[in-house]
Residue, then its C-alpha position, 0 to 999 in steps of 0.5 A: m500500500i505504501g508503494a502505490s501511494l508513493a509512486g506518483a509522488v516519487f515520480s513527480i519529485a524525480a521529474g522535477a517539472e512543474q508541468i509533466s507535459q513540459a518535461t523532456p523524454q530524458v527527465v521522464g525516463r529518469a523519473f520512471s527509473a527512480t520510481f521503478l527502483l523504489e518499487a523494486g526495493l519495497i518488493l525486496m523488503a517485503v519478501a525479506l520480511a516474509l521470509g524472516n517471519r516464517k516459523p520453522r517446520r516441526t519435524d516430529q510426527 
């Protein structure tokens, strides 16, 4: 949920343009890359948390 709400804000901050329609293709590409890297980092953090919170399996039957 946090990633979805921050993606637009990160994109606009990384683009740095008041009007996105006035941004150059290079700026838009850089902003897209920054947003993608943030989202990928959040996914990796979620996977690490999920794997770290796993309970060990019981082997006695």
